[in-house]
N, C-alpha and C positions, 0 to 999 in steps of 0.2 A: 504494500500500500504506500509506503514511504517513497518508493521508486516512482510510482505513478504521480504522486504529489510533486516530486522533484521535477519530473518531466513536464508537468503542466505549468509549474512556475517558470521553468526554463523557456518553454514555448511562449508564455505570456511576455516574459522579459525580452525575448528575441523580437517578437512582433512590436512591442512598445519601442524598443531601440531602433528598429527599422523605420517606424513611423516618425520618431523624433528626428532621426538622421535625415530622412527625406524632407521634413519640414524645414530643418536648418538649411539644407542645400537650396531649397526653393526660396526661402526668405533672403538668404545671403546673395543669391543671384538677382533677385528683385532689387535689393539695396544697391548692388553694384551697377545695374542698368540705370537705376534712378540717379545715382551719383554721376554717371557718365552722360546723363540726359538722353538716354536711348529709349525710344518708345516702342510699343508693340508693332506699330505700323512700320518703323524703321527695320525691325527684325524681319517682318514679313517681306518687305521690299528686297532686302538683301538675300533672303532665302530664295525668292523668285528669280533674282538676278543670277544666283549660283545654280539654279535648276534643282533646288531641293524640293522634293514632293512633300507638301504639307498635308496630304491625305484628305480627310474630311473636315479639316479645320476651316471654319468660316469666320472671316475677319469681323463680320457684322455681329456675331455672337459674343465677341470679346468686349467686355465693358471697358477694358483698359486701352482699347485702340483709340478712344476719343480722349483728348486732354481733359484732365480734371482740374488742373490748376487754372484759375481765372485771372490771377494777378501775379506778376513777377516783379519783385523789388530788386533793383540793381544799384550798383555804385559804379561811378566812372572815375578813372584815374588817367593822368597824363604823365608820361615818362619819355624824355628825349624825343619829343615831337610825335609820339605815337599815343593814341587814345585807346584805353582798354576798358571793357565792361565786365563786371563780375556779378554773379548772383549774390545778393546781400546776405541771405540766410546761411548759405553754405560756403561763401567766399569762393565759388567755382567760376572759372573763366568762361565767358560767353562769346565775346567777339573783340576784335581790334580793328583800328582803322587809322589812316594817316591824317584824316580830318574828322571833325565831329559828324559831318554829313555822311561820310563813308561808314563810320562807326554805327550811326543810327540805322542805316540801310542794312548792315550786317546783323544787328540786333533783331530787326523786324523780320529778316529772312529766316532766322533760326527759331522763331517763335510762331506758333500757329495763329491763324486769325481767331480773334476772340479772347486772346490773352492780353490783358492790360499790362504794359510795361511801365513801372513807376520808378522814378529816380528823384529822391528828395534833394533839395539844394545842398544840404549838408553832406550828401554823398556824391557830389559832382554834378548834380542836375543842372546847375547854372551853366555848365559847359555845353549842355545840349539844347538850351533854349533857342539859340539862333538856328541850329539845324532843324529843330522841330518846326519853327516858323517858316523856314525855306521849304520844307517838305509840304506843309499845309498849303503854301502859295502854289507850288507846282501841281498839287492834286486838285486845286480849285480851277486851274486853267483848262 
């Protein structure tokens, strides 16, 4: 009887360990992709480019394929004639440009429509004011 109990406990421990290990791998992969700012749509696009068969996977069924972030707070810095944008919360690099106009265009290229990019004056927002005004004027023409 003790041998059967030992076997049952070992089996439960094995299954629990496998589930926990699987969960850790999935969560760490999600965290890595989020830190690298890689979306599900990016992964699907690359898989299709490489000819990887996704089987029955349907992009429309994936709730993560649409951006959930509606506001992106950034900071802007200028070093040796180059402008750099960083995500404020994680201090992650977003874009760079030789001018503020070029920087603004790069920031907008890398963020989906519907994401509000916010840059407080204390975080270099004053450097972008002229670029934003010029972009508004171009878009109204």
